[in-house]
N, C-alpha and C positions, 0 to 999 in steps of 0.2 A: 548375637552377631552385631559387630559393629556397623554402625551406619556409615553412609558415603562421606558425610561431613566430617564425622569423628576421625575417620582414617586419614583424611586429609590434614587435619589439625593434629593428630598424631605424629605423622610423619614430618610436619614442619617444625614440631617442636623437638623431635629426635634429631632433625639436621641443624637446629638451633636457629631457625628462620622466626624471626619475630613477625607477628602479624596483629592486625585489627579485625574484629569481626563484628558485621552489622546483621541484625535479623529484620526481615520485612516480609509481606505477602510473597507468594511464589511470582516470580518474575521471569518467564520465558523469553522475552525479547528486550532486547535494548530500548525500543521505543517505549514499552511499559514500564522500564525500571527509570526513567529519567526523572520522575517526582520522588523517587527514593534516594537518587543518587545527588541531589541537589546538597545535601549536608554531608556527602562523604568526598572528602578532597582527595581525588587521585585520579590517575587516567583510567576511564572505563572502557572497556572493549567490546567489540563483536567477535564471537568465536564461530567460525564456520567449518564442518567436517565433510570433506569432499572424498570422493573415489575416483579413480580413473575409469576410462571406457571399459576396460578388461576386468576391473573389479579387483585387481591384485595389489594396488598400491592405494594408500590412504593419506590424506593431508588435513592437517588443522591449521586453519589460517586465521591469523589473530590481528587485528586492525583497529585504529580508533574508531568508536561507535558511531561518530558524527560522518563518517566518510563512507562512500559508496565502493565496494569492492570492484575493481576492473577484471571481471573473471576471463574476460577474453585474453587479456595481456598475461594473466596468470597461467592460462592454458599455453600459450607460446612460450613462457619463460620454462614451463615444464616438459614440454615436447610430449606429452603423455596422451594427447588426443583431447576430447572433450571431456571436461569434468562434470560430475553431477553430484547433487547432495548425497551423502550416505545415508543408507535406511536406517530406521531406529534399530533395527537388529544388528547392524553393522556397528552403531554408536554403542550398543551395549556390549558387543565382544570385544571391541578394541579400547574404549574409553570408560566402559562401566557405568555409562549414564544414559538417561533419555533424553529426548529433545527438549531444549530449553534450559539445560544444565552442562552443556557444552563448555569446556574450558581446558586451558594446559594442566590443570589439576587431574584431568581424567588420565593423563599419561601415567599416573600411579597404577593404574590398573593394565597398562600395555607392556607386560612382562617380556615380550620378545623385541620391544622397540621398533615394532612395526610402522608406526604413524610418523611421518614426517612433518615437522612443524615450520611454519612461514610466519614470521612476524613483520609487520609494517616497520620500515627502517625508523619512523619516527619515534615509535616505542622505545628506541635505545636511550632516548634523552629525557625520559620523564623520571621523576624523584620516586614516585610510588605508582603502583599499579593494581588494579582490582579485579578479581574474578568469582564466580560461584565457586564454593568449594564441592563441586558435584552435587550440589542440592540448591536449586534456584530460590529458595526461601533465606538464603544467607548471601552475604558479600564479604569476601576476604580482602584486605589490603595488605600489601607487602611492597618493601623497598625494591627499587632497581637493581641494587647488590645482591639482595636476597633471592629475586626473581631469577637473575643470572646463575646465582648458585644452585638453585632449584632445577633449572634447565640442565646444567652440567652434570648434577648428581642423576637426573632421570635416564641420561644417556641416549635419549632420541635424537636423531639428527635434527638440527634447526638452523634456519637460515633468516638472517635479517634481510629484507627485501625492499628496494625503491620500486614500490608497486607502480609508478609512472614510466619506469624504464622496461625496454624490451627484452633484455637478456638476464639471465641468472648472474649473479656474482661469481667469480671464479673462487 
């Protein structure tokens, strides 16, 4: 059976998406990854997986690892009530990953395009961006252009948000 990382890398290759990959000890949080990221030139991100209060909508929120997520502002933007972290069971169901390995590459496992992706506006302007390839023992770096290509090919709804603004963009 193909492992999670290999599935991501195979798909990137099939789509002609160039990448660099780095191996390191398991790094479940951005705070733990800092020491290993110092030699990887790319924008590093935090990736948080939420559900709405009814549990029928799921959101992957991606933002600069150095920032604090303004969760109450996000809740107001979405108008879905209180957001809570999705359970490990939901992570596995919708993204095919466990806690500590969440990233946009998990969308490869969301066949129904159920998960809505929200990305911090500032991520639009970075040259390269990095994520775990569904395995927190590795970091994959891709260009902004290839990241957008990946998002478009995935088909999940995605929006770049100014997380300091009180309203969703039209």
